Residue, then its C-alpha position, 0 to 999 in steps of 0.5 A: m770661152s776663148t779670149r781669141p777675137s771674134t771674126r767681126d771683132r777684127f772686122v770692126k778694127a779694121l774699119v775703124i783703122l781704116t777710116v781714120a788713115g783715110g779722113a787722115f789722108a784727104a786731111g793731108l790731101a786738103y792741106a797739100a793742095q794749095p802749091h802756090m799758097e807752099a810755095a810762097l811760104n817756103a819764098l817767104l821762109t826763106a827771105q826771112s833767113e836771109l834778112q836774118v844773116a844779113e848785115h844790120n846797117k841798113g837805115g832800120h830798114r832790115a828790122k822793117a822789112q823781118d817784120l813785115v815777112a814775120r806778118a806775111i808768113e802769118q797771114v799765108r799760114l793762116g790762109i792755108a789754113a783757112g783753105a783747108t776746111 
């Protein structure tokens, strides 16, 4: 009895690997196919960083803007996830 995998076993293993890789690739394309949402998310993340380092003497408006940007980031991420399904 041989311990080497048969040609059929190797074929099935290769087919499974290709199927999984293809599925991951397709999922990645669905996620990445939203350039405007990705651009919006990047802009919001930049705004969040800039607000973080801004001075605090803004009469509460800086803190309010930070909250609104964080909420917008969450909404954009949810929109990207919804678009990927």
